[in-house]
N, C-alpha and C positions, 0 to 999 in steps of 0.2 A: 452920272448917265445921262448918255442923250436920250432924247425922246424916239421912238420908235416909229417908224413910217407905215403907212396901212400896208402894204406888201409884207414888211416885217411881222407885223401884226397877226397877219392872216397866217403866214407861213409858222408862226409858233404856235398861233390855235390850232393848225392843224397838225403840227408834231405832237401838242399834247394830247388832242382826240386820239390819236395814234397810241400814245404811250399809256394813256387810261386805259383805252382798250387791249393793248397787251398785258397789262397788270391785270385785268379782269380775267383775260385768256388764262394767264398762268395760274390766277388763282384757282379756277375752275380746274385746271389740269394737275396740278399739285392735289385739289382732294379727290379727283379720280384714281389718281396713283395712290394714294394713300389708303382708300376704300377698296382697292382691288386686292385680288388674292395673292398677286406676287409683288411685294411692294419692294421696290428697289431703293435701300436707303441713298445710296450715291446720287442717284437720278433726283431724287426729292430734292436733296441737297442742295443740288446744283440749279433746281428749278427757282427755290427760295432764295439763291445767291441773285439768279436774275432777276427775280420779281422784286427782291431790295434795291437793285442797280438801276431797275424800270422808276420802282419808286423815287427814288433818289433825284432822277432826273425830272422827273414830274414836279418834283420840287422846288428844282433849279428852274424851269420853263414860267411856273405860276410866279416866281419871285421876280422873273425880268418883265412877264406882261403886267402883275399887280405886285408894283413897288410897294414896301411899307410906307404908310404916311407917319410920320411921327407928328402926334397931336400935342 
């Protein structure tokens, strides 16, 4: 893999921060929906699926920014 430029690192860092915030927001939203009186199971399921997709993207970005070092 080619080394990243400073601009690419900055863009990935910003995207990573955005995805982490989105993940935290989804987690909080899921908890609010679950604890509400009218729980919509389909809504919770969709939110959890989205949260998982965001987590996968976070992992993908982290692997690009911090590639594994084989010692």
